[in-house]
BAKE-544492 format. One record per residue: residue in one letter; residue number from 1; x, y, z of N, C-alpha, C, O in turn. Coordinates in Angstrom, 2 decimals. Layout:
r_k_n_X_n_Y_n_Z_ca_X_ca_Y_ca_Z_c_X_c_Y_c_Z_o_X_o_Y_o_Z
a_NUM_X_Y_Z_X_Y_Z_X_Y_Z_X_Y_Z .
...
//
This chain:
r_k_n_X_n_Y_n_Z_ca_X_ca_Y_ca_Z_c_X_c_Y_c_Z_o_X_o_Y_o_Z
m_1_26.46_-3.21_11.58_26.45_-2.89_10.17_25.49_-3.81_9.41_24.79_-3.37_8.50 .
i_2_25.46_-5.08_9.77_24.55_-6.02_9.11_23.10_-5.60_9.34_22.28_-5.70_8.43 .
q_3_22.78_-5.14_10.54_21.42_-4.69_10.84_21.03_-3.51_9.95_19.90_-3.46_9.46 .
a_4_21.94_-2.59_9.72_21.67_-1.43_8.86_21.40_-1.87_7.43_20.53_-1.31_6.76 .
i_5_22.13_-2.86_6.96_21.92_-3.39_5.61_20.56_-4.05_5.51_19.84_-3.86_4.53 .
k_6_20.18_-4.83_6.53_18.87_-5.48_6.54_17.75_-4.44_6.53_16.76_-4.60_5.81 .
e_7_17.90_-3.38_7.31_16.89_-2.32_7.35_16.79_-1.64_5.99_15.69_-1.33_5.52 .
h_8_17.92_-1.41_5.37_17.92_-0.78_4.05_17.21_-1.67_3.03_16.42_-1.19_2.22 .
l_9_17.48_-2.97_3.08_16.81_-3.90_2.17_15.31_-3.93_2.43_14.52_-4.00_1.48 .
d_10_14.90_-3.88_3.68_13.48_-3.82_4.02_12.84_-2.56_3.44_11.74_-2.60_2.90 .
n_11_13.56_-1.44_3.54_13.05_-0.19_2.99_12.91_-0.28_1.47_11.93_0.19_0.90 .
l_12_13.90_-0.88_0.82_13.84_-1.05_-0.63_12.67_-1.94_-1.03_11.99_-1.68_-2.03 .
e_13_12.43_-2.99_-0.26_11.31_-3.88_-0.55_9.99_-3.14_-0.42_9.10_-3.29_-1.26 .
g_14_9.86_-2.34_0.63_8.65_-1.55_0.81_8.43_-0.57_-0.33_7.31_-0.40_-0.80 .
l_15_9.50_0.06_-0.77_9.42_0.99_-1.89_8.99_0.27_-3.16_8.15_0.76_-3.90 .
y_16_9.57_-0.90_-3.40_9.22_-1.69_-4.57_7.74_-2.07_-4.55_7.05_-1.94_-5.56 .
l_17_7.26_-2.53_-3.41_5.85_-2.94_-3.31_4.91_-1.76_-3.50_3.88_-1.88_-4.15 .
a_18_5.27_-0.61_-2.94_4.45_0.59_-3.12_4.43_1.01_-4.58_3.38_1.40_-5.11 .
e_19_5.57_0.94_-5.22_5.67_1.30_-6.63_4.82_0.37_-7.50_4.14_0.83_-8.42 .
q_20_4.85_-0.92_-7.20_4.05_-1.88_-7.95_2.56_-1.63_-7.74_1.77_-1.75_-8.68 .
s_21_2.16_-1.28_-6.53_0.76_-0.96_-6.25_0.32_0.26_-7.05_-0.78_0.28_-7.59 .
l_22_1.17_1.26_-7.11_0.86_2.47_-7.87_0.71_2.15_-9.36_-0.21_2.65_-10.01 .
i_23_1.59_1.33_-9.88_1.51_0.94_-11.29_0.21_0.19_-11.56_-0.47_0.47_-12.55 .
e_24_-0.15_-0.74_-10.69_-1.40_-1.50_-10.85_-2.61_-0.56_-10.79_-3.55_-0.71_-11.58 .
n_25_-2.59_0.38_-9.88_-3.70_1.32_-9.73_-3.83_2.21_-10.96_-4.93_2.38_-11.48 .
r_26_-2.74_2.76_-11.42_-2.77_3.64_-12.59_-3.19_2.91_-13.85_-3.77_3.51_-14.76 .
a_27_-2.90_1.62_-13.93_-3.27_0.82_-15.09_-4.72_0.35_-15.01_-5.23_-0.26_-15.95 .
g_28_-5.39_0.65_-13.90_-6.78_0.25_-13.74_-6.96_-1.19_-13.32_-8.06_-1.73_-13.42 .
r_29_-5.91_-1.83_-12.87_-5.99_-3.23_-12.46_-6.26_-3.40_-10.97_-6.38_-4.52_-10.48 .
s_30_-6.36_-2.29_-10.26_-6.72_-2.34_-8.84_-7.55_-1.11_-8.51_-7.57_-0.15_-9.28 .
k_31_-8.22_-1.14_-7.40_-9.10_-0.04_-7.01_-8.74_0.42_-5.61_-8.36_-0.38_-4.75 .
t_32_-8.88_1.71_-5.41_-8.70_2.25_-4.07_-10.06_2.62_-3.51_-11.00_2.85_-4.27 .
y_33_-10.16_2.68_-2.21_-11.41_3.01_-1.54_-11.17_4.13_-0.55_-10.12_4.20_0.09 .
t_34_-12.15_5.02_-0.45_-12.04_6.08_0.55_-12.35_5.50_1.92_-12.93_4.42_2.04 .
l_35_-11.95_6.22_2.94_-12.25_5.79_4.30_-13.75_5.68_4.50_-14.23_4.75_5.15 .
n_36_-14.50_6.62_3.95_-15.96_6.59_4.10_-16.57_5.36_3.42_-17.51_4.77_3.95 .
e_37_-16.05_4.98_2.26_-16.54_3.77_1.58_-16.30_2.53_2.44_-17.17_1.68_2.56 .
v_38_-15.14_2.44_3.03_-14.81_1.29_3.88_-15.71_1.28_5.11_-16.22_0.23_5.49 .
k_39_-15.90_2.43_5.73_-16.77_2.52_6.91_-18.19_2.07_6.57_-18.80_1.32_7.32 .
c_40_-18.70_2.53_5.43_-20.06_2.14_5.03_-20.14_0.63_4.78_-21.09_-0.02_5.21 .
d_41_-19.15_0.09_4.08_-19.14_-1.35_3.80_-19.10_-2.17_5.08_-19.66_-3.27_5.14 .
l_42_-18.44_-1.65_6.11_-18.33_-2.37_7.38_-19.43_-2.01_8.37_-19.47_-2.52_9.49 .
g_43_-20.33_-1.12_7.95_-21.42_-0.71_8.83_-20.95_0.19_9.96_-21.56_0.21_11.03 .
l_44_-19.88_0.94_9.74_-19.33_1.80_10.78_-19.55_3.28_10.48_-19.03_4.14_11.19 .
a_45_-20.33_3.58_9.45_-20.55_4.98_9.07_-21.28_5.73_10.17_-22.10_5.18_10.90 .
d_46_-20.95_7.01_10.27_-21.58_7.85_11.29_-23.05_8.07_11.02_-23.72_8.76_11.78 .
//
């Protein structure tokens, strides 16, 4: 039972972090990159 509670808390933490990232992104305080942008930046583009 303790393990299930720990897993649930981990899931809640992940949800919280994802929600905070979304808020930051929508507010314009962070930027997302496409896979192609990352590949080009790393010199891995086809």
